[in-house]
N, C-alpha and C positions, 0 to 999 in steps of 0.2 A: 492402333487408336487408343486401346485400354490403356496403354502404358503411358501414353502421354497425359491422359486425365489424371492417371494417379499423380506423376511428377507434378502437374500443376496444381493439384490438392496439397501435395506435400509443401510445395513452394508458398502456398497461400498461408498454410500452417504456420510453417517457418517465419515469414513475415509478420504475422500477426503475434507470434511470441517473441519477436524481437520488440515489437511495440510494447508490448506489456513490460518486458523485462527493463526497457529503457526508463519506464516509470519507476521504477524502485532500485535504480542504481544511486550510489552515493558515493562521495569522497572528495578529494582535492584535485583539480585541474589546472594546470599550468597556463591558465589565461590571466595576462597582466591586468592587474586592477590599479592603474595609475590615479584613477579618481574614484570618489565613493559611488558604490552602485545607486541606480536609481531606487526610489521607494517601490516596493512591489506593488503589481495592479490591485486594484480594489475588486474582489471577487464578485461574479455576475450576481443579480439579486433578479430572482423570479418568483412569482407567485401562482404562476399556472398550474392547474391540477395535473399531476402525473409528470411533472418536472421537477428536476432538482432544484431546490431552493437553499439560498444561502443569506444568512443575516445573523452572523453570530451563532447559528445553528443549521445544520444541513439534515434536511428532511426529503426523503424520497418516499413519496405515497405509493408509487407503482410496485417497488421492491419491499416497502414496509420497514424501513430502517429509519434513525436519527440519531444524531450525536453533535455535540458541540465541536467548532473547529477553530483552529489557533489562528488570532489576528495576527496581520503582517507577513503572511506567507503567501506564496504564489500558489495559485488554486487550478487544478485541471479537473476536467471530467471528460473521460473516454468512454464512448457507447458504440456497439457495432457487433458484428459478428467474428468474436473472440473464438479461438480454440478452447476445448475444456471447459464447456460449458458457462464459460465466463459472460455475465451481463453487463458487467459496469465496473470501471475502475476510477476511484477518485483519489487524487493525489494532491499534497500539499509539500512546497519545496521551499527551503530557506537557504539562501546563499550567503556565505561568510568570508569576507576578503581576508586573506591572512599571509603577509610576506609575499606580497605579488602574486598570489594563486586564489582561486575561488574554491572554497570547501563548501559542499553540498549536503544538508541533512534532508532526509524525506521520511514522510509519514504518508501511509495510504491505504484505501480500502478496496478490497477485490471482491464482489460479489459473485458466486457462481453458483451454479447447480451441484447437488451431491446427495449421495445416499444418506450419509450419517457422520457424525462427529469423526468417529474412527477413521473412515476412508480419507477424511482431509488431514488428519495427524499423520496417516502414513504417507499421503502424497507430499506434505512439507518435510517430513524425514528423509524421503528419498530424493527430494531436490537438495538438501543441506548434504546429504552423502555424495551425491553426486559432483557438487561444487568442492567437495574436499575440504569443508568449513567444520571445524570441532563445534559439537553441540556442548555449550557450557551451563546450560539449566533449562528443567522442563518442570510444569506444575500445572495442576488443574485449577481454576479460578473460579469464583463466583461473583457476578457482577449484575446488579438488578435482578436477583433470581433466575439468572440464566447461567448453566454451566458452561465453562470455555476451557481452551488449552492454551498454555503460554510456554513459548519454547525460545531460548535465547542461543544464538550462533555467534561466532566471530573468531577473529584473529587478534594478534596484538595492535593491529593499525585501525581495526573495523568491527563493528558489531551490528547485528540484525537480530531484531525481536519480532515475533509475530504471535499473534493472538486471534483466535478463531472460536466463533461462535456457530452454531448451527440451528435452525428452525425451520420448519416447513418445507423440507427440501432444498434448502440454500444455505449455503456457508458463508459468512461474513470474516474475510480474513484481512486484519489488520496487520501491517508492517511498518516498521520503524528501522531506517538505515542510516547510521552515522559513523564518520571518522570518531575514533575513539577518545580523542580529546574533547570532543563535544557531545559526545553520549550521555553523560550524567546531567548536563546543562538542560537538554531537551526531553528526558526521560519522564520528567514531571508532566510535560505538555502530553505526552503520548497517553501516559496514566489518566490524564484528565479526561482525554478524548474515550479512551475506554471504558472509563467509571461513568460517562454521560451516555454511554450507546444504549440504545432500546431497539427491539423488534416489535411491531405490533400485530 
């Protein structure tokens, strides 16, 4: 009986990890695009207290953060019982049709419980090491009087940049994943999100 409980727990954690991983995958898929893609849906607009509201600005008073979001991108919010203390995943996706395939550029925010910034830095490095992706650059940054950690990893065809801030037992991890040919095109959008980020 104990073994069955353990197996169900492991399966639940793996399924939840898969959901979170899918939120940050990017690249080009061989999906034909004979006609132009439809315009992205308008993000939901809510003003109820404790609920994520979006109207050019994402604000979550329950988890105490806010940032400006990019217009014209598909918008997703995932909440639930995620593993590793994850509280919420907010993601933005841009689909770019090219030569009969769809390329995806993703920007996301994961909010999770953490002990300190060093713990999160170690986790990010370990994940990159497991994926066998080279680390291209690391830096300490300062945004709106908050210290953060900025790490870029990638291969010749793909890059991922992650920026993390820590406050009040919570880590705020921004991720930007893009095929190499579009990385510079949308890096400014990512920088704008990071520079607008505040923790209350």
